[in-house]
DOTORMAR-554463 format. One line per field, with one value per residue (C-alpha): chain; x, y, z. Coordinates in nm, 3 decimals, padded with zeros to 5 digits, always signed. Example, Ala and Ser with C-alpha at 12.3 -4.5 7.8 and 13.67 -1.06 7.14 Angstrom:
2
chain = A/A
u = +01.230/+01.367
v = -00.450/-00.106
w = +00.780/+00.714
# end
This chain:
537
chain = A/A/A/A/A/A/A/A/A/A/A/A/A/A/A/A/A/A/A/A/A/A/A/A/A/A/A/A/A/A/A/A/A/A/A/A/A/A/A/A/A/A/A/A/A/A/A/A/A/A/A/A/A/A/A/A/A/A/A/A/A/A/A/A/A/A/A/A/A/A/A/A/A/A/A/A/A/A/A/A/A/A/A/A/A/A/A/A/A/A/A/A/A/A/A/A/A/A/A/A/A/A/A/A/A/A/A/A/A/A/A/A/A/A/A/A/A/A/A/A/A/A/A/A/A/A/A/A/A/A/A/A/A/A/A/A/A/A/A/A/A/A/A/A/A/A/A/A/A/A/A/A/A/A/A/A/A/A/A/A/A/A/A/A/A/A/A/A/A/A/A/A/A/A/A/A/A/A/A/A/A/A/A/A/A/A/A/A/A/A/A/A/A/A/A/A/A/A/A/A/A/A/A/A/A/A/A/A/A/A/A/A/A/A/A/A/A/A/A/A/A/A/A/A/A/A/A/A/A/A/A/A/A/A/A/A/A/A/A/A/A/A/A/A/A/A/A/A/A/A/A/A/A/A/A/A/A/A/A/A/A/A/A/A/A/A/A/A/A/A/A/A/A/A/A/A/A/A/A/A/A/A/A/A/A/A/A/A/A/A/A/A/A/A/A/A/A/A/A/A/A/A/A/A/A/A/A/A/A/A/A/A/A/A/A/A/A/A/A/A/A/A/A/A/A/A/A/A/A/A/A/A/A/A/A/A/A/A/A/A/A/A/A/A/A/A/A/A/A/A/A/A/A/A/A/A/A/A/A/A/A/A/A/A/A/A/A/A/A/A/A/A/A/A/A/A/A/A/A/A/A/A/A/A/A/A/A/A/A/A/A/A/A/A/A/A/A/A/A/A/A/A/A/A/A/A/A/A/A/A/A/A/A/A/A/A/A/A/A/A/A/A/A/A/A/A/A/A/A/A/A/A/A/A/A/A/A/A/A/A/A/A/A/A/A/A/A/A/A/A/A/A/A/A/A/A/A/A/A/A/A/A/A/A/A/A/A/A/A/A/A/A/A/A/A/A/A/A/A/A/A/A/A/A/A/A/A/A/A/A/A/A/A/A/A/A/A/A/A/A/A/A/A/A/A/A/A/A/A/A/A/A/A/A/A/A/A/A/A/A/A/A/A/A/A/A/A/A/A/A/A/A/A/A/A/A/A
u = +00.000/+00.125/+00.113/+00.004/+00.148/+00.111/+00.388/+00.380/+00.273/+00.337/+00.086/+00.169/+00.297/+00.519/+00.322/+00.372/+00.052/-00.049/-00.227/-00.541/-00.670/-00.883/-01.041/-00.704/-00.568/-00.817/-00.631/-00.642/-00.915/-01.115/-01.470/-01.717/-01.999/-01.849/-02.085/-02.028/-02.051/-01.920/-01.583/-01.313/-01.492/-01.303/-01.618/-01.708/-01.768/-02.149/-02.404/-02.585/-02.287/-02.388/-02.754/-02.779/-02.533/-02.359/-01.991/-01.911/-01.834/-01.579/-01.441/-01.109/-01.107/-00.828/-00.634/-00.528/-00.685/-00.958/-01.226/-01.130/-01.159/-01.492/-01.624/-01.496/-01.680/-02.002/-01.952/-01.877/-02.203/-02.390/-02.232/-02.371/-02.063/-02.164/-01.842/-01.557/-01.188/-01.006/-00.636/-00.394/-00.102/+00.253/+00.330/+00.014/+00.089/+00.435/+00.303/+00.505/+00.364/+00.302/+00.574/+00.847/+01.139/+01.160/+00.791/+00.660/+00.621/+00.428/+00.152/-00.191/-00.049/-00.123/-00.397/-00.548/-00.341/-00.472/-00.207/-00.440/-00.772/-00.910/-00.829/-00.994/-01.305/-01.306/-01.279/-01.562/-01.797/-02.149/-02.040/-02.205/-01.943/-02.213/-02.387/-02.120/-01.859/-01.533/-01.230/-00.902/-00.595/-00.375/-00.198/-00.024/-00.275/-00.601/-00.768/-00.697/-00.791/-01.128/-01.193/-01.107/-01.358/-01.628/-01.549/-01.554/-01.897/-02.017/-02.100/-02.048/-01.748/-01.967/-02.130/-01.818/-01.810/-01.514/-01.186/-00.816/-00.499/-00.297/-00.034/+00.282/+00.500/+00.418/+00.551/+00.906/+00.872/+00.678/+00.949/+00.918/+01.209/+01.299/+01.413/+01.051/+00.891/+01.145/+01.018/+01.009/+00.786/+00.580/+00.463/+00.377/+00.182/-00.018/-00.100/-00.190/-00.425/-00.595/-00.627/-00.781/-01.017/-01.141/-01.243/-01.370/-01.482/-01.659/-01.794/-01.457/-01.278/-00.905/-00.721/-00.461/-00.260/-00.215/-00.110/-00.186/+00.134/+00.333/+00.215/+00.288/+00.635/+00.714/+00.565/+00.358/+00.007/+00.135/+00.390/+00.118/-00.075/+00.235/+00.371/+00.026/-00.042/+00.297/+00.198/-00.148/+00.001/+00.255/-00.023/-00.259/+00.014/+00.071/-00.293/-00.430/-00.133/-00.269/-00.590/-00.808/-01.028/-00.924/-01.294/-01.329/-01.007/-01.007/-01.367/-01.265/-00.987/-01.008/-00.746/-00.645/-00.550/-00.487/-00.626/-00.372/-00.416/-00.395/-00.766/-00.756/-00.459/-00.626/-00.951/-00.749/-00.563/-00.878/-01.017/-00.690/-00.658/-00.994/-00.903/-00.564/-00.719/-01.002/-00.775/-00.522/-00.786/-00.936/-00.629/-00.365/-00.575/-00.874/-01.133/-01.490/-01.675/-01.766/-01.711/-01.349/-01.287/-01.479/-01.232/-01.345/-01.135/-01.109/-00.959/-00.797/-00.711/-00.342/-00.200/+00.138/-00.008/-00.126/+00.077/+00.152/+00.161/-00.179/-00.357/-00.705/-00.586/-00.592/-00.972/-00.951/-00.697/-00.900/-01.224/-01.061/-00.903/-01.237/-01.409/-01.147/-01.201/-01.577/-01.551/-01.311/-01.578/-01.435/-01.638/-01.533/-01.368/-01.200/-01.126/-00.821/-00.873/-00.711/-00.515/-00.345/-00.002/-00.032/-00.161/-00.426/-00.739/-00.972/-01.341/-01.427/-01.182/-01.320/-01.673/-01.564/-01.400/-01.722/-01.932/-01.709/-01.824/-02.185/-02.177/-02.020/-02.291/-02.599/-02.520/-02.247/-02.404/-02.095/-02.311/-02.553/-02.382/-02.142/-01.799/-01.892/-01.561/-01.586/-01.534/-01.318/-01.031/-00.789/-00.914/-00.930/-00.576/-00.452/-00.618/-00.432/-00.101/-00.130/-00.208/+00.075/+00.333/+00.197/+00.233/+00.587/+00.694/+00.519/+00.720/+01.043/+00.938/+00.844/+01.179/+01.354/+01.093/+00.905/+01.081/+01.421/+01.338/+01.260/+01.558/+01.805/+01.683/+01.597/+01.235/+01.327/+01.589/+01.314/+01.103/+01.396/+01.458/+01.096/+01.121/+01.452/+01.310/+00.997/+01.203/+01.434/+01.130/+01.004/+01.342/+01.369/+01.009/+00.921/+00.657/+00.459/+00.276/+00.068/+00.178/+00.494/+00.716/+00.473/+00.217/+00.353/+00.243/+00.457/+00.388/+00.156/-00.008/+00.081/-00.215/-00.407/-00.339/-00.545/-00.520/-00.364/-00.510/-00.187/-00.357/-00.573/-00.271/-00.066/-00.353/-00.388/-00.020/-00.034/-00.342/-00.163/+00.141/-00.076/-00.279/+00.027/+00.181/-00.135/-00.209/-00.216/+00.125/+00.086/-00.217/-00.044/+00.275/+00.087/-00.089/+00.238/+00.413/+00.137/+00.167/+00.542/+00.519/+00.242/+00.425/+00.761/+00.598/+00.452/+00.092/-00.135/-00.056/-00.390/-00.589/-00.321/-00.271/-00.639/-00.625/-00.311/-00.488/-00.790/-00.544/-00.436/-00.106/-00.009/+00.043/+00.418/+00.428/+00.230/+00.428/+00.761/+00.686/+00.599/+00.929/+01.115/+00.932/+01.052/+01.409/+01.429/+01.487/+01.192/+01.220/+01.306/+01.481/+01.696/+01.585/+01.308/+01.361/+01.092/+00.938/+00.881/+01.110/+01.056/+01.362/+01.298/+01.192
v = +00.000/+00.347/+00.609/+00.945/+01.247/+01.620/+01.715/+02.093/+02.343/+02.658/+02.776/+02.704/+03.063/+03.026/+03.184/+02.994/+02.860/+02.735/+02.414/+02.607/+02.964/+03.142/+03.484/+03.607/+03.565/+03.804/+04.106/+04.435/+04.650/+04.352/+04.469/+04.184/+04.405/+04.477/+04.364/+04.265/+04.565/+04.804/+04.983/+04.850/+04.556/+04.281/+04.071/+04.123/+04.384/+04.370/+04.331/+04.026/+03.891/+03.589/+03.607/+03.930/+03.839/+03.507/+03.510/+03.482/+03.119/+03.149/+02.896/+02.943/+02.920/+02.963/+02.743/+02.716/+02.953/+03.210/+02.985/+02.701/+02.921/+03.060/+02.702/+02.677/+02.996/+02.854/+02.529/+02.722/+02.913/+02.587/+02.435/+02.717/+02.935/+03.281/+03.429/+03.331/+03.398/+03.405/+03.322/+03.418/+03.207/+03.305/+03.499/+03.710/+03.771/+03.893/+04.086/+03.901/+03.772/+03.398/+03.361/+03.495/+03.249/+03.188/+03.123/+02.903/+02.604/+02.816/+02.939/+02.834/+02.594/+02.761/+02.991/+03.143/+03.321/+03.675/+03.865/+04.104/+04.282/+04.048/+03.752/+03.922/+03.973/+03.603/+03.511/+03.744/+03.670/+03.652/+03.791/+04.122/+04.300/+04.522/+04.215/+03.947/+04.011/+03.851/+03.857/+03.845/+03.680/+03.919/+04.250/+04.394/+04.452/+04.273/+04.590/+04.805/+04.507/+04.472/+04.846/+04.840/+04.559/+04.753/+05.073/+04.896/+04.759/+05.116/+05.061/+05.316/+05.261/+05.359/+05.017/+04.802/+04.521/+04.311/+04.326/+04.272/+04.305/+04.618/+04.551/+04.583/+04.618/+04.266/+04.127/+04.220/+04.021/+03.721/+03.559/+03.784/+04.007/+04.369/+04.281/+04.230/+04.515/+04.762/+04.916/+05.273/+05.161/+04.934/+05.202/+05.448/+05.188/+05.084/+05.444/+05.535/+05.237/+05.314/+05.679/+05.600/+05.332/+05.555/+05.822/+05.623/+05.274/+05.317/+04.959/+04.798/+04.663/+04.672/+04.384/+04.578/+04.430/+04.101/+03.936/+03.583/+03.566/+03.722/+03.451/+03.176/+03.325/+03.297/+03.501/+03.415/+03.557/+03.855/+03.938/+03.913/+04.187/+04.401/+04.377/+04.415/+04.728/+04.871/+04.830/+04.978/+05.277/+05.342/+05.341/+05.555/+05.805/+05.849/+05.859/+06.065/+06.296/+06.367/+06.497/+06.186/+06.130/+05.833/+05.756/+05.715/+05.518/+05.283/+05.181/+05.039/+04.824/+04.463/+04.252/+03.945/+03.687/+03.320/+03.080/+02.825/+02.504/+02.634/+02.692/+02.905/+03.116/+03.201/+03.301/+03.522/+03.673/+03.782/+03.936/+04.121/+04.232/+04.409/+04.586/+04.704/+04.825/+05.017/+05.192/+05.279/+05.431/+05.634/+05.735/+05.772/+05.896/+06.056/+05.839/+05.921/+05.674/+05.340/+05.179/+05.294/+05.155/+04.831/+04.603/+04.347/+04.030/+03.795/+03.455/+03.184/+02.883/+02.801/+02.631/+02.606/+02.390/+02.122/+01.804/+01.601/+01.274/+01.126/+01.415/+01.322/+01.441/+01.790/+01.777/+01.784/+02.065/+02.287/+02.222/+02.333/+02.636/+02.738/+02.692/+02.914/+03.188/+03.177/+03.176/+03.467/+03.664/+03.706/+03.821/+03.569/+03.228/+03.036/+02.683/+02.516/+02.188/+01.880/+01.814/+02.154/+02.014/+01.772/+01.965/+02.206/+02.124/+01.868/+01.944/+01.693/+01.855/+02.203/+02.084/+01.922/+02.250/+02.439/+02.170/+02.203/+02.561/+02.475/+02.204/+02.446/+02.701/+02.483/+02.174/+02.259/+02.591/+02.805/+03.091/+03.088/+03.311/+03.605/+03.560/+03.232/+03.207/+03.550/+03.532/+03.221/+03.287/+03.126/+03.300/+03.643/+03.602/+03.476/+03.767/+04.007/+03.820/+03.825/+04.198/+04.274/+04.090/+04.248/+04.601/+04.527/+04.401/+04.692/+04.930/+04.764/+04.807/+05.172/+05.245/+05.132/+05.259/+05.009/+05.074/+05.082/+04.758/+04.600/+04.750/+04.646/+04.287/+04.303/+04.195/+03.904/+03.799/+03.792/+03.575/+03.344/+03.307/+03.201/+02.943/+02.805/+02.762/+02.598/+02.349/+02.276/+02.196/+01.958/+01.787/+01.754/+01.642/+01.944/+02.021/+01.726/+01.725/+01.415/+01.223/+01.429/+01.368/+01.166/+00.890/+00.828/+00.542/+00.310/+00.227/+00.519/+00.532/+00.829/+01.070/+01.133/+01.458/+01.712/+01.654/+01.965/+02.104/+02.135/+02.158/+02.446/+02.631/+02.582/+02.713/+03.011/+03.103/+03.072/+03.295/+03.550/+03.568/+03.601/+03.876/+04.069/+04.056/+04.187/+04.493/+04.858/+04.939/+05.311/+05.310/+05.090/+05.298/+05.623/+05.486/+05.346/+05.679/+05.856/+05.603/+05.656/+06.035/+06.054/+05.818/+05.992/+06.326/+06.196/+06.157/+05.866/+05.591/+05.410/+05.612/+05.570/+05.204/+05.142/+05.324/+05.133/+04.802/+04.920/+05.005/+04.637/+04.669/+04.347/+04.316/+04.287/+04.603/+04.802/+04.680/+04.703/+05.066/+05.143/+04.988/+05.208/+05.517/+05.437/+05.401/+05.021/+04.774/+04.697/+04.324/+04.229/+03.919/+04.103/+03.898/+04.088/+04.438/+04.702/+04.722/+05.096/+05.394/+05.596/+05.817/+06.190/+06.377
w = +00.000/-00.093/+00.180/+00.042/+00.218/+00.161/-00.079/-00.042/+00.226/+00.024/-00.236/-00.601/-00.620/-00.313/-00.026/+00.305/+00.462/+00.808/+00.896/+00.984/+01.009/+01.267/+01.311/+01.437/+01.084/+00.929/+00.790/+00.973/+00.832/+00.710/+00.648/+00.701/+00.576/+00.233/-00.041/-00.404/-00.636/-00.370/-00.373/-00.367/-00.535/-00.351/-00.348/-00.712/-00.977/-00.963/-00.679/-00.821/-01.016/-01.226/-01.127/-01.326/-01.601/-01.657/-01.732/-02.101/-02.188/-02.463/-02.706/-02.880/-03.259/-03.508/-03.749/-04.112/-04.367/-04.293/-04.442/-04.205/-03.898/-04.020/-04.008/-03.651/-03.553/-03.686/-03.489/-03.169/-03.202/-03.262/-02.947/-02.733/-02.686/-02.570/-02.705/-02.934/-02.899/-03.231/-03.224/-03.501/-03.616/-03.526/-03.847/-03.812/-03.441/-03.532/-03.834/-04.096/-04.421/-04.470/-04.732/-04.500/-04.531/-04.155/-04.098/-04.377/-04.142/-03.888/-04.119/-03.995/-03.736/-03.401/-03.529/-03.838/-04.100/-04.169/-04.368/-04.555/-04.526/-04.793/-04.565/-04.270/-04.484/-04.572/-04.206/-04.102/-04.391/-04.251/-03.913/-03.822/-03.612/-03.464/-03.319/-03.261/-02.991/-03.103/-02.875/-03.063/-02.911/-03.100/-03.069/-03.369/-03.650/-03.573/-03.446/-03.754/-03.973/-03.798/-03.811/-04.181/-04.246/-04.061/-04.253/-04.591/-04.504/-04.452/-04.084/-03.810/-03.585/-03.289/-03.309/-03.355/-03.097/-02.996/-02.811/-02.855/-02.650/-02.737/-02.469/-02.672/-02.361/-02.247/-02.575/-02.484/-02.162/-02.292/-02.497/-02.802/-02.708/-02.771/-03.123/-03.231/-03.035/-02.893/-02.565/-02.697/-02.982/-02.757/-02.513/-02.790/-02.990/-02.682/-02.595/-02.953/-02.980/-02.648/-02.747/-03.088/-02.957/-02.676/-02.925/-03.222/-03.110/-02.773/-02.764/-02.834/-02.523/-02.468/-02.303/-02.109/-01.953/-02.132/-01.806/-01.927/-02.130/-01.848/-01.612/-01.862/-01.917/-01.548/-01.261/-00.958/-00.890/-00.690/-00.958/-01.220/-01.042/-00.991/-01.344/-01.496/-01.291/-01.391/-01.757/-01.695/-01.515/-01.791/-02.051/-01.844/-01.762/-02.136/-02.249/-01.959/-02.010/-02.358/-02.207/-02.201/-01.898/-01.685/-01.643/-02.021/-02.069/-01.769/-01.829/-02.170/-02.024/-01.913/-01.740/-01.942/-01.683/-01.626/-01.372/-01.257/-01.065/-00.704/-00.648/-00.334/-00.444/-00.774/-00.603/-00.369/-00.664/-00.844/-00.523/-00.452/-00.814/-00.814/-00.491/-00.619/-00.945/-00.775/-00.530/-00.800/-01.026/-00.742/-00.544/-00.816/-01.107/-00.938/-01.113/-01.018/-01.242/-01.090/-01.431/-01.428/-01.079/-01.139/-01.313/-01.569/-01.582/-01.880/-01.802/-02.009/-01.795/-01.774/-02.080/-01.910/-01.633/-01.875/-01.908/-02.221/-02.028/-01.934/-02.109/-01.983/-01.640/-01.789/-01.782/-01.402/-01.405/-01.636/-01.447/-01.120/-01.288/-01.440/-01.103/-00.938/-01.194/-01.141/-00.761/-00.805/-00.991/-01.341/-01.644/-01.907/-01.910/-02.187/-02.070/-02.220/-02.398/-02.249/-02.569/-02.601/-02.499/-02.789/-03.089/-03.211/-03.008/-03.160/-03.204/-02.930/-02.686/-02.757/-02.691/-02.362/-02.255/-02.317/-02.150/-01.841/-01.796/-01.866/-01.598/-01.350/-01.423/-01.435/-01.226/-00.974/-00.878/-00.932/-01.060/-00.770/-00.510/-00.547/-00.385/-00.212/-00.024/+00.138/+00.513/+00.493/+00.731/+00.487/+00.172/+00.339/+00.476/+00.139/-00.044/+00.184/+00.137/-00.244/-00.238/+00.003/-00.208/-00.526/-00.393/-00.273/-00.615/-00.787/-00.569/-00.685/-01.050/-00.997/-00.832/-01.149/-01.396/-01.610/-01.942/-01.770/-01.588/-01.926/-02.111/-01.842/-01.843/-01.471/-01.517/-01.739/-01.483/-01.219/-01.448/-01.518/-01.145/-01.093/-01.370/-01.241/-00.892/-01.036/-01.235/-00.942/-00.727/-00.995/-01.011/-00.633/-00.586/-00.371/-00.633/-00.767/-01.100/-01.156/-01.462/-01.503/-01.201/-00.987/-01.043/-01.389/-01.612/-01.820/-02.183/-02.245/-02.582/-02.800/-02.783/-03.101/-03.283/-03.472/-03.845/-03.997/-04.317/-04.513/-04.853/-04.734/-04.592/-04.909/-05.122/-04.888/-04.924/-05.304/-05.311/-05.094/-05.321/-05.634/-05.469/-05.352/-05.698/-05.869/-05.651/-05.749/-05.603/-05.662/-05.432/-05.174/-05.185/-05.131/-04.823/-04.686/-04.733/-04.541/-04.258/-04.243/-04.241/-03.979/-03.745/-03.787/-03.709/-03.383/-03.502/-03.416/-03.668/-03.638/-03.895/-04.165/-04.066/-04.133/-04.465/-04.569/-04.504/-04.704/-04.984/-04.972/-04.787/-04.610/-04.235/-04.289/-04.498/-04.241/-03.942/-04.120/-04.212/-03.850/-03.740/-03.988/-03.866/-03.513/-03.638/-03.656/-03.938/-04.165/-04.093/-03.736/-03.871/-04.125/-04.425/-04.608/-04.747/-04.775/-05.123/-05.075/-05.115/-04.797/-04.828/-04.770/-05.082
# end
């Protein structure tokens, strides 16, 4: 008989815990009478929470050519998804064209390839952007592409629904590196996007910060809050400094977060996060609008936590992570599929992920009561501990300055240290992961994989090259020159970006021109040259 013992007394993020908690552990200033929907919103953003509005149950869609992903959108709607998250492939994320020599094998593999406005139109055929709320797992050009589609259809930008993640600063820290998005360019592009969206697309939401990738890269829950708030503050300082009202800007923002496997710690994180956000908006920026102080949180369960071995175990992990997000009072949840460590999610796995949320909502009773763990001695103490550690780390970032902390490599060193410690604990057995370093199985069968649509991708790339070679280059060149000049002169590049895409410029041409305007090479990889002469007249 195997004796099972507790393997870890710290939380997954490293906070020490006691064997039990009492009223003496409640934090100083704990208000037992605080209600959901009341400042500082520890207990939830809204009084009735899910009784008044269910969280958005989102399904991730994105692979191969635009037509393939459009089929996936239609299936998600048929399965009962209340929202869809569209993910781009790596070349589109990095704003390089699908025939770039370094990226041919990545086209359409981890998302959908959308290199031109024509491709975005194919993807969104039959989708009314004034009625369907699509969330885009993308940063660089998906917003101007979507605006361009809406404009070409003759629809008012006032009615454009959707969201994306214009957090360019996080890209430097999430494994992309300063070579792809230099910090000086990153902060300006984030601020320009927030500024433009606030004025012209009032119904469009902005996922700032994109803390999900930061967490997957290597930070604990407290560091997620700290680093995310540092990014938010840098963006708000810039945009509010231009004359925008913090009430208008902050109310458009949503925190893109993860939910990891430590149930209680994640619940505490979401509670602490709302409190930190509310107090920052009120005390630092003088916000007066409840909408600006009431943070919305969008969650994607942790892909990093999933294990290749014994993949069906991931169903348990994602169910717990989704439950933590709901008990923590978030506004949308996208549950990872159990087969994500293996390949692109299968249709069966995506349906199971959605059914997990539906079971939590309608059978488990997760939607029944707001903040159901409020008053728990442990959860209240843990909420305070997460907040305390977050504010301490935020103070360290502010002492250095966010951009300086990125440029110097200090923040990445902190992330590397977290990852090294995590791996050392796995090696030593101080941290057990079922199926990976504990309770392993011999002679496991190789999991089945999603069947990639190589013929569709190859046809898509051929179509792209033929289209690019047949364009009106005088029209494209004129739009690109305007984009370059406006950006160099300090203007907001988003209007000319949109017009350049309407003129049939590719994502690589638009982004490469922006890089040149900021004083960087057209192609971050030093292979492709600009087809445009942008030398001064």
